[in-house]
C-alpha positions as CSV (number, residue, x, y, z in Angstrom):
1,M,132.1,104.8,83.7
2,E,133.5,102.7,80.6
3,V,137.4,102.9,79.1
4,E,137.7,102.8,75.6
5,E,141.2,102.6,73.7
6,S,141.8,105.3,70.9
7,E,145.2,103.8,69.8
8,N,147.4,102.3,67.0
9,H,149.3,99.7,68.5
10,M,152.8,99.1,68.1
11,N,154.1,95.6,67.6
12,P,157.6,94.3,68.0
13,D,158.1,94.0,64.1
14,F,156.8,97.4,63.5
15,P,159.9,99.0,61.3
16,W,160.2,101.9,64.2
17,L,160.4,99.9,66.6
18,T,163.4,97.8,68.1
19,Y,163.8,96.0,71.4
20,R,167.3,95.4,72.5
21,P,167.6,92.7,75.1
22,M,169.8,93.2,78.1
23,A,168.6,90.3,79.6
24,S,166.0,87.5,79.1
25,H,164.1,84.6,80.3
26,A,165.6,82.4,78.0
27,T,169.1,82.7,80.0
28,G,167.6,83.9,83.4
29,V,165.2,84.7,86.0
30,F,163.4,88.3,84.4
31,E,163.4,89.8,81.1
32,S,164.8,93.3,80.3
33,N,165.0,95.2,77.2
34,C,166.2,98.9,75.7
35,V,163.9,99.9,73.1
36,E,164.8,102.0,70.3
37,M,162.0,104.1,68.3
38,F,161.1,106.7,66.6
39,L,158.8,109.1,68.4
40,H,156.1,109.7,65.7
41,A,155.3,106.5,65.0
42,G,152.2,104.5,66.8
43,S,149.9,106.9,68.7
44,H,151.7,109.8,70.0
45,V,151.8,113.6,71.1
46,D,153.3,116.6,68.8
47,A,154.4,119.0,70.8
48,P,154.5,122.1,69.4
49,Y,159.1,122.2,69.4
50,H,158.4,119.6,66.4
51,F,157.8,122.7,63.7
52,D,158.0,125.3,66.1
53,A,161.5,126.3,67.5
54,K,160.6,128.4,70.4
55,G,157.4,126.6,70.7
56,K,157.0,123.7,73.9
57,R,158.2,120.7,74.2
58,I,157.2,117.7,75.8
59,Q,157.7,118.2,79.3
60,E,156.9,121.8,79.2
61,I,153.2,120.8,78.0
62,A,150.8,121.2,80.9
63,L,148.5,117.9,81.5
64,E,145.4,119.5,81.2
65,Q,146.2,120.5,77.6
66,L,146.2,116.3,76.7
67,V,144.0,115.1,79.8
68,G,139.8,116.5,79.8
69,P,137.0,117.1,77.9
70,A,136.9,116.1,74.6
71,V,134.4,116.7,71.8
72,V,134.1,114.0,68.4
73,L,133.6,115.8,65.0
74,D,132.5,113.7,63.2
75,L,133.6,113.1,59.3
76,S,133.2,109.7,59.3
77,D,132.0,110.0,55.8
78,A,134.6,111.4,54.2
79,A,136.2,109.6,50.7
80,P,139.5,108.3,50.3
81,G,141.9,111.2,49.3
82,E,139.2,113.7,50.0
83,C,140.5,117.5,51.2
84,L,138.6,118.5,54.4
85,D,138.2,121.9,54.6
86,A,136.7,124.4,57.5
87,A,133.5,124.3,56.1
88,R,133.1,120.2,56.5
89,L,134.6,121.0,60.3
90,D,131.9,123.5,61.3
91,A,129.2,120.8,59.7
92,A,130.5,118.6,62.3
93,K,130.5,121.1,64.8
94,R,126.8,121.7,64.4
95,K,125.9,117.9,64.5
96,A,127.9,117.3,67.9
97,L,125.8,120.6,69.2
98,A,123.0,119.0,68.0
99,A,123.7,115.7,69.8
100,G,124.4,117.5,73.2
101,A,127.5,118.1,73.1
102,R,129.5,121.4,74.1
103,V,132.0,122.5,72.1
104,E,134.0,125.2,73.9
105,P,137.8,126.8,73.7
106,G,140.3,124.7,76.2
107,M,138.5,121.6,74.9
108,I,140.3,118.7,73.2
109,A,139.0,118.1,69.5
110,L,139.1,114.4,67.7
111,V,138.3,114.6,64.0
112,R,137.0,111.2,63.0
113,T,137.2,110.0,59.6
114,D,137.3,106.1,60.8
115,W,140.1,105.9,57.8
116,A,141.7,103.7,61.1
117,T,139.9,101.1,60.4
118,R,140.9,101.1,56.5
119,A,144.5,101.5,56.7
120,A,147.5,102.0,59.5
121,P,151.1,103.1,59.6
122,P,153.0,101.5,58.0
123,A,151.6,100.9,55.3
124,L,152.1,103.5,52.8
125,A,147.7,103.5,51.9
126,W,147.6,105.6,55.6
127,W,149.7,108.4,54.1
128,D,149.1,108.0,50.3
129,E,145.0,107.8,50.3
130,G,144.0,109.2,53.6
131,P,141.5,112.2,53.6
132,Y,143.1,115.1,54.8
133,L,142.9,118.8,56.2
134,D,143.5,121.8,54.0
135,S,145.1,125.1,55.8
136,S,141.1,126.7,56.3
137,A,140.4,123.5,58.7
138,A,143.8,124.1,60.3
139,R,143.1,128.0,60.7
140,W,139.1,126.7,61.7
141,L,140.8,124.6,65.0
142,I,143.0,127.4,65.8
143,D,140.0,130.1,65.6
144,E,137.4,127.5,68.1
145,G,140.5,127.5,70.4
146,F,141.0,123.9,71.2
147,A,143.7,123.0,72.9
148,S,144.9,119.8,71.4
149,V,143.3,118.1,68.2
150,G,143.0,114.5,68.2
151,F,143.6,112.6,64.2
152,D,142.8,108.8,63.2
153,F,144.3,109.7,59.7
154,P,146.7,111.6,58.8
155,Q,145.9,115.1,58.8
156,D,148.6,116.6,55.9
157,K,148.8,115.3,52.7
158,L,152.3,114.2,52.9
159,T,153.0,113.5,49.0
160,G,155.0,115.9,48.3
161,D,155.0,118.4,51.1
162,I,158.2,116.1,52.9
163,N,160.0,116.7,49.8
164,R,159.1,120.4,50.0
165,L,159.6,120.9,53.8
166,K,163.2,119.2,53.4
167,S,164.0,121.9,50.4
168,L,163.5,124.5,53.1
169,K,166.8,125.5,55.4
170,S,166.1,126.7,58.8
171,G,166.5,131.0,58.8
172,E,165.5,131.5,55.2
173,V,161.9,131.3,55.5
174,K,158.9,131.4,58.6
175,L,156.8,128.1,57.9
176,D,154.0,129.9,59.4
177,E,153.9,133.2,57.2
178,M,153.8,131.3,53.9
179,A,150.7,131.4,52.1
180,D,150.9,127.8,51.3
181,P,153.1,125.7,53.6
182,P,154.0,122.9,53.3
183,L,152.0,120.2,56.1
184,P,150.1,123.3,57.2
185,V,147.8,121.3,59.5
186,H,151.0,120.8,61.5
187,V,152.6,124.0,60.7
188,L,149.7,126.4,61.7
189,L,148.7,124.3,64.8
190,L,151.9,123.9,66.4
191,G,152.9,126.9,65.4
192,H,149.9,128.4,67.8
193,G,150.7,126.1,70.8
194,I,148.2,123.4,69.9
195,C,149.6,119.6,70.5
196,Q,148.2,117.0,68.1
197,I,147.0,113.7,69.1
198,E,147.8,111.6,65.9
199,N,147.8,108.2,64.8
200,I,144.6,106.9,67.1
201,A,141.9,104.9,66.4
202,N,138.2,103.6,67.9
203,L,136.8,107.3,67.4
204,D,133.3,105.2,65.7
205,K,133.5,103.9,69.2
206,L,132.9,107.0,71.5
207,P,129.6,109.0,71.6
208,A,128.4,111.9,70.1
209,T,128.2,113.9,73.6
210,E,131.6,114.7,75.9
211,V,133.8,112.1,76.5
212,T,137.3,112.7,79.2
213,L,139.8,112.1,77.1
214,V,143.5,111.2,78.6
215,A,146.5,111.2,76.2
216,A,149.4,111.5,78.4
217,P,153.1,111.4,76.5
218,I,156.0,109.8,78.1
219,L,157.9,112.6,79.9
220,L,160.8,112.7,77.8
221,H,163.0,115.8,78.6
222,G,163.8,118.3,75.7
223,A,161.9,115.7,73.3
224,E,159.2,117.1,70.2
225,G,157.3,114.0,70.5
226,A,156.6,110.5,72.4
227,P,154.3,107.9,72.2
228,S,151.3,108.3,74.6
229,R,148.8,105.5,75.3
230,V,145.5,107.2,74.5
231,F,142.2,106.5,75.6
232,A,138.7,108.0,76.4
233,I,136.3,107.6,79.7
234,V,133.1,107.3,78.9
235,E,130.0,108.0,80.9
236,R,127.0,106.1,79.6
């Protein structure tokens, strides 16, 4: 058995992470810090509540949804800025099946592009130049019945969509009923109760067959997301 780290790390110089010392080895015999951080930085889990006001929050998600059998959907040939659709995911599924993997409802899908080997937050290139999924791909993931989906790239094209999203007001429109919603992967997956495991890495180190993924977030009651140490248990 091997354990493979599958996360993007946050360091003390990360712009969305601040340590506030309460005690220090420099002045005493122990170290203790408070932390201020953005819940959607580094490797983390998005709970449905992130985009669905009636969706589950972090403490309401069953661990079985985030810990269990996972299959890698290999899109590592994706070009920078490429829009990846349902046909691309379906081809990746057929490739995984041919390699001996099983793909069943309730499993975790890990969508691999290897973009994390070329860029990482907080570099703007991570969002501005990375491949992304369209709404057909999001609906394909829903139809396959995955419990959660992990990504090593920014699964939505953020450029422009963030401004569209901010212009909408609560109660005026239902995002999941829009023909072309902003951030469609977030809207559709979270709207169907599927958790997102974001900003992960090292999917190139995982076999094409099944692994056991662990993506257990910090249990922050009421939160729409939480940081998570993500790793895969691999039987060689």
